[in-house]
N, C-alpha and C positions, 0 to 999 in steps of 0.2 A: 509786447511790452509787459514787464513785470510791474505790478502795482505796488505802490509804496505803502509802508505800514501807516504813515500819517493819514492816508486816505481813509483807512478803516478805523483806526483808533480814535480819530477825531469825531467819528460819528456817535460815539457813546455820549458825549456831551449833546327846353331843347327844341327840336324841329320834327318833321315827318320822320317816322321810323323807317330807315332804309335798310332792308334786310337782304344780305347776300346769302340766300338760303340754298341748302342742298336738300335733296329729297323731292318727291313729287308734290306732296300736299302741303308740306311746311308746317304741319300741326305742332311739331315739337318746338318750333321757333316762334310760335305765337301769331296772333292776327296781324294783318297788314293794315293797321289803323293809324291815323295821324294823331299823335299825342306828344306832349312835352314831358320828358322825364326830368324831374327837378334834381338839384344837388342833394345828395343824401349818402348814407353809409353804403359801402360796397357790399356785394353779396358775401355770405359766409364762405370760408375756405371750402373748396370743393372736395368731393369724395365720390366713391361709387355707392351712392345712396339708394339706387333703385327707383328714383323718382324722375319724372320727365321735367326737362328744363327748357326755357325759351332763351334763345341766343340771337341777338341782332345787333344793330348799331345805329347811331345817327352821326351827325357831322362832328360830334365832340368825342365820343367814346364808344366802346362796346357796351351793350345792354344785356345783362344776364338776369333773367327773371324780374325784369323791370327795374334793375338797379345798375348804376353806372360802374364800369370796371375799366381801369387803365391797366393794360397788361404789361408787366415788367418781367420779361422772359429772358432766361439765360440759355444759350445753346450748349448742348451736351452731346458728344459723340460716344454713345455707349459702346460702339465697336472699337473705340480706342482705349477701353478699359476692360480687357478680357478676364474679368473676375466679377461675375454677377452680384456677389454679396457686397462688393464695394460700391455698386450703383446706389445703394441706400445711403451710404456714407456721403457721397457727393450730393445727392438730392437733399439730404437733411441739411447739409452746410449751405446750399444755395437758398433753401427756404429760410434758414436763420439769417442769411444775409439780405433778406428783404424781397427775394424773388417770389412771385406768385405763379410762375409758369416756367416751363422748360421747352425749348425748341429742339426737336429730335429728328435729325436726318436719318434716313434708313438706307444703308448702302447696299445696292443690288449685288455688287461683286462679293460682298461679305457673306451673303446668304445663298448665292447661286453658283455651284460648281459646274453646272452643265445646263444646256437648254431645257427649260421646263422643270428643272429641279430647284426647289426653294427650301432651304433648311433653316428652321427657326428653333433649333434645340441648343442646349448648352450655353456657350458664350454668345450665341445668336438668338437668345430667347426674347424676342420683342414683346411677347405677351407678358413675361415676367417684368420687364422694364416698365411697361405701362401700368401693371398692377402696383408696382412699387411706387410709381409717381402718384397714383391715386391714394395709396396708403399714407403718403407724405403730404397729401393735400395740396398738390400742385397741378395746375392746368397743364395741358400738353398742346403744343403746336406741332403737328406731324408733317414731316417733309420727306416723302418717299421718292422724290425724283420723277422719273427714272434717272435723270442726269442730275448730279450734285456738284456743279462746277465750282462752288465756293467752299467745298469741304476738303479740298486738297487731297483727293484720293486718286489712286491709280485709275486712269481713264475717266476721271470725273465720277467714279462710282459705277460705271458701266462694266459688266463682267468681261474678262478677257476673251471668253469664247464668242462674244458678240462680234469681235473683230473679223471673224471668218464666216459669219452667217450672212445670208442674203439680206439685202436691204441696207440703205444708208442710215446710220444712226441719227437720231433726233430729226428725222425728216418724216414726211407723210407717206413714205413708202410702206405699203401694206405689210410687207414682210417684217420690217422693223416694228411696226405698231402691234403686230401679233405678239412679239416677244414682250414689248412694253406692257401690253394689256395683261399678259400672263403674270408679270411681276406685280402689277398693281392689284390684280385679283388676289394674289397671295397675301400682300400686305393688308389690303382692305378687309379680307376675311378676318384678320386679327383686329384691325382698327374698329370695325363695326361693333365689336363686343365691348369697346371701351369709350363709346361716344358719350359725352356729357349730356347731350340732348335726351338720351334714353336712360340715363342714370347708371349705365354700365361701367363708367369710368370717368376720366377727366379730359379726354381729347376734345378740346374746345374749338380749334381751328385746324384747317387742313390746307397746306400750301401746295399749289399746283406748279409744276416746273415752268419757269419763266423763259421758255424758248422764244427766239425771234420769229419763228414760224407760227403764224396765227392759226393755221389749220391744225397744227399739232397741239397747240394750247387748247383749242376747242375740243379736239378729240379726247385729250386727257381729262378735261373737265367733265365731258359727257360720260366718260368711263367711270370716273369717281362717283358721279351722281347715280349712275346705274348700279353701282355697288352698294347703294343705300347709305352713303356717307351724307348725313343730313346736318352737318355743322357748317358754318360759313366757310367759303373757300377764299384763301388769299391768292389772288391772281391778278395779272396785269389786265387793266380795264374792268376789274370787278368793283362791286360796291364798296369794298373796304380799302380801295387803293389809296384814298386820301389819308386814312388813319395809319397807314402801314408803310414803313420804309424797310425793304429787305436788308438784313445784316446792318441794322441801323447804328449800333454802338460798337465800334471796334475797340476791344481792350488791348490788342496787340497785333502781331503778324506772324505768319510762319517763317521759319528760318531755313534756308536751303543749304546744301553742301557748300562748304567754304565760308559759311556765315555771311551770305550776301546781304541779308537784312540787317544783321547785327554788326557788320564790319569785322567779322571773325570772332566776336566776343560772346556769341551765344545768346540765349534767351534772357539772361540777366540784363543785357544791354537793351534788348527789345522792350522788356518791362520798364526799364528806366526811361526810355524815350517815349513810350506810350503809357505814361503814369496816370495817377488819379486825376490830375488836371485835364488830361486829354479825355478821359471818360466823362468828367463833368461837362467839359466844353461841348462834346458831341451830344450827350444825352439832354442837356438843358436846351441846346439849340433846337433839337428835334421837338422837345416839349413846346417850345415857343412856336414852332411850325405847325402845331396841331396834331402831332403824331400821338396816337393813343394805343398803338400796338408796338411796343419796343422790343427789340431782340438784341441782347448783349452777346456779342461774339468775340471771344468765347467766355462761357462761364467756367468750364473746365475743359482743357484741351486733351491731355492724355498722351498716349504713346502710339506712334505709327509703327507698330510691330509688324514683323513678317514682311510681306510684299504689299502692304496696304497703302503706303504713302504715294502721293503724286510727286512729280519731279522737283517741285519747288520746296520740298520738305525733307529734312534729315529725319533720323529716327524719332527724336523727341518732337512732340507737338504741344509743348508747354504753352506756346503762343503768347506768353506774358499775361496769362489769364488771372483773374482774382483768386482762383484755386490753382495752384501750380501742379506740375505733373506728379508730385509726391502727395497731392491732395491737401496741402497746407494752405491756410488762408494767408494771403499776401497783403502788405500794407495798401496796395491799390484797391483792395476790396472795399475800403472805407467809402469811396465815392458812390458805388452802387448800393452799398448797405444803407447809407443815409437817404438816398433818393428813393429806394424801394420802399422803405418803411414810411417815408413821407407820403408817397402815392397811396399807400394802403390805409393810412390813418387820418389823412386830411382830405376829405372828399371834395373840397373846393377845386382841387386840381383836375378833376374829371370833367369839368365843364368850363373850359377857359376859351376866351376869344380875344383877339388883339384889341388893344385900346389905344388911346391917343399917344403920340410920340412923346418921349421924355427929352426935354431940351438940355441935355448934358453938354457942358462947355468943353470938357477935355476930350479931344478927338481920339485919344487912345482907348477910350471906353465905348463899347456898343451896348445900348440899353434897350431892351424890348419889354413893353408893358403888356401884361395880360390881365384880364378881368373876368370874374365870375358874375354872370348877370343875376344869379339868385341871391348870393350872399353879399355882393359888393366888395369882396376881398380882391385885392390887387397883388400881383406878383411881378417881379422885375428880374429878368435874366440879364445880369451885368457881366459883360465879357471883356477881358483885357487880353488882346492878342499881342501886346508889346512885350519887350524883353525886360521891362522894369516895373516895379510896383507903382500903382497909381492910387492916389487918394483924391477924391473929388466929391462935390455935392451933387445930389440928384434932385433938381428943382421940380416942384409940382408933383411930388410922389408921396408926400406925407412923411418921408424920412428926413428928420430935422437935423441930422448930423452928417458929416462927411463919411463916405464909404471907402474903405481900402480894399483893393483887389490885387492879389499877388501877381507877379509876372506870369503871363500865359494862363492865368486861372479864370474861372467863371463861377459866379455866385447866383443863387436863387434867393432873393429877398422878398419880404412880404409887408403889406400894410393893410390895416382893417381886417385882420384875420381872426376869426373867433376860434379859440382853443379852449375846449371844455366850457366852463361857465364864464369866461372872461374874454376880452378882445385885446389882441396885440395891436397897438396903434402903429408901431413899426419895429423892425429888427434889422440890424446890420449883420446878424449871423443867420445862417440858413436853418429854417425849421427842419427837424428830422422826424419827429413823431408827436402825436397828441393822443393821450390815453386817459381813460377814467379807470383808476385802480383803487379798489377798496372804497374808501370814503373821500378820496381826493382826486383831483386832476393832475396829470403830469405832462409837461411839455418840455421837449428836448431841443436844444439849438446847438449847431456845430459850426466850426470854422477851422482855420489853420493854426497850428501852434505858433505862439508869439503874437497873434492878432488880439485885438480887444473887441469883445462883443458888446453892443449897446442895444438895449431893448426898452420899449415903453409900453406899459399897460394902461389902457383907459380905465380910470377909477374916479367916479364922482366923489366917493368918500374914501378917505385915507385908510388903507388896510394896515394890518399888523404885519410887518415884514421882518423876517429873521434870516440872516445869512448863516448857513451851516458850515461854511468853510471860510478861511481867512481872506480869500482873494476877492470876492464880489464887494461892490459898493452900491448903495442905492440912495435915492432921494425922492421926495414927493413934492410936486409943484403943479399947481393949477390943473388938478384932475388927471395928472399923469404920474404913475410910478415909474421912475427911470432907474434901470439897472445897468451897471457897467462891470464887465468881467474880463480879466486877462485869461486867455485860453492856453491850456497845456502846462499848467502848474500843478503837477502831482496827482492828477486825476480829475473827476468831474467836480464842478463847483455848483453848489446847491443854494437856492434861495426859496424860502417858504413864504407864501403870501396867504394870509388868513383874514377873513372879515372884509370890511369895506363893502363893495357892491355885491358880494356873493357869500352865501353861507358855506359853499364848498371850497375847502382849501386848495391851493394850487402850488405844486412844486415845480420850480423852474430849474432845469438841469442844463449846464453849459459844458461842452466837451470839444476837445480838438479831435483830429481824425483817429489817432491811436486810442484815445479814451473811448470814443464812440464805438470802436470795434470790440469793446467789452460790454456794450449795452445790448441786451437781448429781450425784446418784447415777445409776448406770447399770449394767445387767446385760449381760454379753456371754457367749458360749459359753466364753470363757476364765475367766470369773469376774466378780465385782462390782468396781466402781471408784467413786471419788468425785473430783469435780473442784471446785476452789474458785477463783473469780476472775471469769470472764467473765459477761457479761449473760445468756448462754443457752448450754446444751449441747444440740446437736441429735442428733448421732450419735457413737458410739464403736465402733471396730472394732479388734481385735487381729490383726495379721498378723506372724507370727514374733515378734521381740522389739520390735516397734514398735506403739505405740498411736496410731491415727489418729482425731483428734477434729475434729468440725465444729461450728460454733456462731457466736454473734454477740458482737461487742465494741462497746460504746457509749462508755464512758469509759475513760481510761487505766487499765490493770489489770495485775496480776501473774497468775500461773497456778501452781497447785499441784495435783498429781495423785497420788492413791493408786491404784495400778494393780495388776492381777493379777500373779502371779508370772511372772518371766522378762521383764517389760517393762523395757527400758532406754532407749528412745527414744520421743519424742512428736512428732507433727505436728499442726498446727492449720490447718484449711481448706487442706490440701494442702501446707503449707510446714513444713519441719523446724524444730524449736525447739532452742535451746541450753538444756539443763537440767543441774542438779546434784542430787546426793542431798540430801534434807532430813533433819532429825534424827528425823522420825517415820515413816520408811519411805516417804517420798514423793519425787516428782521435782518440782523447783522451777525455774521459768523464771528464767534469768539476765536481769535487767532487767525491763522492763515492755512489754506490748503497747500500741501507741499508740491513742489515742481515734479513733473514727470521724471522718473529716473532714466538715466542713460542705459543703453544696452551694450554689452560687450559683444563685439563681432569677432568671429574667428578669422585667423589668417588663412589665406587661400594657398595651401601647399599640397604636397603629395600629388603633384601633377603627373599625368601620363601622356605620352606623345606618340603619334603615329602619322606617318606621311600617307598621302592619298594619291589621287588621280592615276589609278592603274589604267584608265582609258587611254593614256598617252602611250602605253606599251604596244608594240606591234602585235604581240601574241594575246592581247586581251580578247576575251570571248564576247563579241557583241552580237552574237547570232539571235539573241532575244530582242534586240532593238528594232524599232520600226525602220523600214527601208525608206529613204528619202528619194523617191523616184517620181513624184508628181510632175506633170508637165504644165498644169494650169493652177494658178493660185486662187484661193478662196476669198482673199481680201481685195483691197483697192490698189495694192502695189503691183506694178507690171513685173512679170517674170523676166529676168535677164535672158537675152537671146541665147539659145542653146540649152537653157535650163540646167539642171532640174530645179524644182521648187525646194528651197532650203529653209523657208520661213518657218520659225518655230511654232507659231500659232496654227499653221495649217496641219500640224501633226499633233495638236492637242496640248502643247506645252506653252502655257500662258504666263507663268510666273517663275522667277528664279532662274538658276543657271541651266544652260543647255549645252550638251556635248554633241559634237559631230565627229564621225570617223569616216574618212574617204580612202578607199583602196584604188591603187592604180599600178600599172606596170611600167618599169623602166624609167628611172630618174636620171639617166646618164646625161641628158642634155638640159635638164631643168636647172636654170640659174637662180631663179627666185620665184616666189609665190605671192600673189596679191589677193588679200582676203577682204572683201567688202562686207560690212555689217551695219546693222541699224539698231539703235537702242536709245535710252534716255540719258539724262544727266548722270555723269560718272560711270557710264557703261564701259565695259572693257572686253578685250579679246586676248586669249593666249593660244599659242600654236606650238605644236611639236611635230617633227617628222621622224618616224621610226623611234620614237621615245626621246629624241634629242630636242631640247628647247630651241625654237626659232626666235621667240621673243614675245613681248606683250605690247598691246596698244590700248590706250584708254581715251575716252572722249574728253574734250577740254573742260577745265574747271569753269563753271558758269560765272557770268557777271550779272550786274543788275538788270541788263536787258534780256538775258537768256536764262535766268534762273528757273522760269516756269516752262521753258521749252522741253517738251517731252519726246521729240523725235529728232535724233541726230544720226547722220550717216557719215561713215569714214571708210577709208581703205588703208589697211595695214600691209606694208610690203616688207617681206623678209627674205634675206639672202639664204640660199641653200648651201650649206657647207660642202666643200669638195668631196669629203669622205662619204657623204650620203648620195652622191651622184653616181649611182650604180645600177646595173640591170636588176631585174627581178621585181618582186612585189614590194610595194611600199605603202605605209599607212600615214596619212596626214590626220592628226588629231587636233581639234579646235574646241576650246571652251569659251563660250560667250555668256557674259552677265549683262542682260539687256537693260536692267533697271526699269524705271517706271514710265508709263505712258502719261501724257498730259491730257487733262480734260478738254483743252482747246482743240485737240485733234478730233475729238468727237463733235465738238461744237461746230467745227468747220467741215464736218462730213468726212473726215479722214480717219475714222475710228478703225478702219481696216488696214492702216499703215503697218507694214510688216516689221517684225522684230527678229533679231538673231542674224545668222549668216545669210547674206544676200547672193553673193556669187564668188567664184574662185577662178583666178586666171594664173597661168604659169608662163614664165618668160623662158624662151629657149626651146620649149616643147609644148605640145598640146595633148597630154595624155587623157584618156577616158577614165573618169573617176566614178566609182559606185559608192554611194553615201548611205550611212545609217545615222540615226539621230536619237537622242535620249534626253529627257528632262525630268521633271518632278514625277514621283510616283503618284498614283491615284490618291487624292486627298482622303484623310480619315475623317470620321464624323466628329471627333473630338476637337481638332484644331481648325478644320475647314480648309478651303481652297487657297487661302492667302498665306499659309504658314510654310508650306513645303517648297523646296527648291530641288535642283537636279544634281547636286554634288553627290559623289559616290557614297560618302559617309552618311548623308541624309537618306539615300536610298537603301542603305544597309543598316540604318538605325544606330549609328555611332553616337548620336546625340541623345539617345533615349535612356531613361533610368533603367537599370537592370542589364544594360549591354555589358558583356564580358570583355573587359579591357585588360585582362591579366597578362596578355602577351605584349602589351604596349610598353614602350620604354619609359622609365621613370626619369623625370627632369625637374630642375628647379627654375623658377622664373624670378626675375628676368634672366634670359640666357646671355652670358657675357658677350659671346661672339655673334649671337644671332644665327640666322639661317639664310643662305643665299640661294635657296632653291626656288625655281619657278614652279608654281602650282599651289597645291592645297596641303596644309598640315593641320592636324587636329590635336587639341589638348583637352583633357578631361580631368575633373576632380570632383570630389564630394565634400560637402560641409554640412554641419548641423547648427541649427539655431534653437535657442531656448528662451523665447520672449514670453514673459508672463501674459496670461490670457486677458488681463485687465488693461494691458498696454497696447496701444496702436503704434507700432514702429514701422516707419517707412525706410526701406533699405535700397541702396543703389550699388551698382557695380562701376568702378572707376578703371578706365584704361588710359595709360599714359606712356609715351615713348618719345624718342627723338623724332621731331617732325620731318627730318630728312629721310627717314626710313619709309619706303614705299610698300605698304601693305594695307589690307583691310581685314576686318574680323566680323564674322557672323556669330552673334551671341545666342546661345541656346540654354534655357533654364528648364530643367525637368521636361525636356522634349519640345518646349515652345520656343519658336524663333522670335526673340525679343528685339531684333533690330541689327543694324549694321554700324560699324565703326570704321572710318577711313582715316588712318593715322596721319597721312601727309596732306590732308585736305581739311578735316575738322568740319564744324567747330565743336562737335559734341564729344565729351569725354566721360560723362556720367550717365548711366543707364538705369532708369527706375525699374526695380524688380517688383511687380505688383503682388501684394499679398493675395493668397489664394493659389496663384501659380507658385509663388515663393512659399515654402512651408516654414512659417515663423516658429513652429514648434515641431521640428523634425528634420529629416535628412533631405538634402537637395543635391541634384546633379547639374553641374555647370560644364558646358562644352563650348569650345571656341574653335571655329573653323577659320583658319588664317589663309588668305589668298595673297600671294606675293609674286612680284614680277621677276625676282631673282637678281635685280640690279643693286640692291642694298641689303644689309642684314634685315631680317624680318622678325617681328615680335612673336608673341606678345611681350611687351616690356613690363611695366608695373601693372599688376592686376590685383585689385583689392576691393573689399566691401567697404561701404561708407554708410553711416547713419544719417539719413536726410532729415529726420525729425521723429520725435516721440510725443505722445499725448496719453495721459491716463484717461481712458474712456474708449471711444470708438464704437464700432458695430461688430457683431459676431461675423466672422469670416469663414466661409465654407471652402474647403479645398477644391480647386478646379481639377477636373479629370486630367490626368497626365497619360500620354501614350506610354505603354510599358516596354518591356524588352522586345527586341526584334525577333526573339524566338517564340513569342506568343502568337497564336493563330490570328491572322488578320492584321498584325502590326506591319507598318511600312517595312518593306525589304524582306519579310519572312517568306519562306518558300511557298506558303499557301495564301499569301496576300494576293488579291486580284490584280492581275497585270504586273506581277513581280518582274522587274526589268532586267535582272542580271543572273547569270549562272552563279550558284552559290560557291563560295570558296576561292574565287579566282585571285583575290589579292592576298590571300592568307598563306600561300605556300612559302615555306622557309627559303630565305635567300632571294626572294623576288626583289625587283628594283624598288618596290614600295614597302618592303618589310621595315619594321621599326629601326630607325637610325640611318636608313639609306638616304643619300643626298639626291639620288635620282638624276644625276647629270653625268 
């Protein structure tokens, strides 16, 4: 929302302490003594302060160093943002939005390319993430699995190699538990350095995997305790179970291929359906239920790049979260922003119990009364689940006027609540925060645009009341100051209350949701402050008489600051501001801060094209490929009678495309071939005989009941053309894209379910076939195991910066006639960006084409696999290019690998860059390492790379069927 000039120019005028302890002695968590912890201010924001801290709980809340703490945590998947310097950006935004904690799943498959190998470097640097969280003063709830069923990851986060290891996953099988213990040992060795109990960091709670197998749960808990994790454990049956609801506040949902969740409309629809009303309804209901450890899922979703996602997820994992995939604050963030700051600044909410029922007459409303036994303050969760606005009286609540609740909305109202030095008799607007700033108290109240807020202050003596904006009205009657304010009229409405029962002035601020999202409280060693205006406040530091602010500006805006005593000057992002005193004790910017400038993006042209899949040719040299001749499988899937084992995982290929080449003699009597294969949602198979396409098969598009299904099997039957039914040696080439495993497979003990080609049968003959198999090259340390697939161009580095594409054919996109070739075609281009360093620009890649065209695209930026586009399925058309991987001031290499079935013209059609958002501000971004040219030692596909899969040069000979421009049919 752009703030009006009027807004700124007008200003010139408890029970026994139940401890769920870790560690043997429990010294860090304090004595096990019975005492009541009264209502009081929460602990100071956490940090790695080097001091020991006590952490426990009672039936009301967590207890940190003897103070009550309601945890308002946002879930963040750092592995879905492969740019570590942007982790700080997300964490700063979540803290500004009122969160005091982040919940952090740790994905085993992201860190482990092989048994016993655990990589925490680069984009996998968990230690860096935890340090950054501590620097941003956020508690951490650590969730390392091993299984992360709710994180929508391939295999529920279990590594692909586990599918062929001995032992049933998520069971008490000793073979599995040995691997799980090794994983937890690796994570815990990092976590133990960041425990809040020891002052090394801010890890406050540790969540143990919630498996149905009690023996496994107990084993994992003992393992964690043995690793010296001495913070309370979140676990089924543990002492914190009553205070904690796993995944308690859903802000959205993942969207699968085809847009199952969104009705084909993508995450914009998910966000619209799970809007701020839904967040309020869920969060406030849990608050009424006594939940004291809240987890908002998701705070920031991110991107399911590479082969990271589970089957119920397309590339984007925007999730409809308060921070979208482009890291922009969305309107739905208002709900969590208001509640988070309320929980932080109004301590009464940390010790609430149910009170007597409210006899509301309108059955469309549900009212739950909560009371603080120390302060006598009462809160009312008023919920309207009907489809129409409801206005009703709330008898016996002290709220003396009717209350209006919008359709499907929920409100938290209060009576008898002390804010600063005065008491609110009642309010029909939700309290948002209560601060003491400088020489006055500030209380903020919020509601929906168009509603009217009514508030009454208890005042034995009539105070001096001044409205600072034209909207509010007030009256004094029989010891009550009554204030009435329409919400959403040009910005916040201010009422200043002076004298009467208190010598401390009180500023009442009233705001609708959009206005409240421009209010930013902050604590400093010099005292609290409040900033109104910018899109984000990141940091606030007082040095002498100057307040130094850093943050983001999106649209043209003013700035108003209520600062600690003695502050007379303000800087913004290092630049001094001209301010004047406001009428409410604030400093007001003279004029407006300009909107963030737009960024000119280059057109994507100068494309170069090259066809691929030389593996389909009968003369392709596959002598370096592994022989697929196993007779016994390593997973749970039975080997078809007669064998051999063709399952991809058995040969070490766990992610991405897999090629098979089978040689046999005499096809004279072969009429058809049946290829049985297994994969996930949108898996596919392509087949060639002696270089001639036989056809393509793909798994069905999922519906609402099958979107999360990760194991599909099918048999593709292809006729053999008469011209190929000849004596001699023949080569059957098969490309399988398995797609993702479901976490439920592991949950049901089927983690060893095979992927790839299962069996091959011929009709009319039974030739003996010798098979070779090839998938992704050995993962490099930069991108890790989930980035690489088995396409020829990937193995040879066609997607890498520095690859010599001088002999590729120049083309323009979109191609008018398209390409009807079955197989893989690559497109490459380079582009430069020149974004000013003071500007945070989020850039996306847009792919669009006629949805009747059957093809899919793998998107590579600077060597990183940033996801998949399926043209005829959708719903995703815009792909976020994360800064760091994207060089916003420099050259970038974009490569598109197009897989087409040959039945329709194949793209890419429209390919362009789009500006998703800009903000003046941001955080410094460090370039993420990019794999270099394939000619560099150790690069994927280079002759000296370990396990180099192919003989060099085979597709490059002039006139070959896959030379530039060949149709390959």
